Steps between C-alpha positions, in 0.01 A plus 500: 500500500530437879874560476441855353237583761734387779786713359271800478386464863862449615596823316212689659587372846870576450410853378277560798777395736750734330252790520434433868871498581552825298208668672640402843843623419368833364269546801760434765735794423194729482404405853853583616489831321171591674650417838818696418292802412292486813807511730639836391157661510458397862846655573411832330257634754750431779755713312259780431355500858852586622467831315286778650171545321475784247213740422343507156216719373293464193179375352382157618390321184553169324765358257242488211375859498786681666426869543241510219169323565263487199198723537322276244447224761286730713681429830681719743876454532452315823238259351711446193811423710309251716352332190839468336660356811210258539562378145865422568695831478717629786462818700750765391623835618557755226703812573565702185700275268572242766279198571536242773317172557354486849490193727337508836168530681247469218212625710684825575607543138140441383368765744743758356476396133479789255626760751825685551677318785806485713657149506750392766694195403812338363595510132611165359579533135187653350272385781422684825428273797233721661504553877228768506275704274358841585385824338790747475520781754415833339 
């Protein structure tokens, strides 16, 4: 009986060692991938900053609601945008059929939420790196 219990515990210990080694091997390449992804992102702003900023106009909203905020929630477009961003969505600029994610000064974006705005910034993929936000000149 002791021989069987000893074999079971040896099997359990051997299995735990194998699982630990596999977990370590799987986690190590993931860490390298994270570091590899971080390097190009840090290089991207340097490339886009070499380009002159562009002007964009549209509605300052969020990625969840887009241009259509639900009237059923009983909030203004500005309050709805701020609530959606607070819950994890991103600020967005909607201009007709085009929509861009906005990255930049959150305080300035919150002040202008729900309004038609003029954004100055650099486009990087589908994201505008915002330099300034203002109401458009009439």
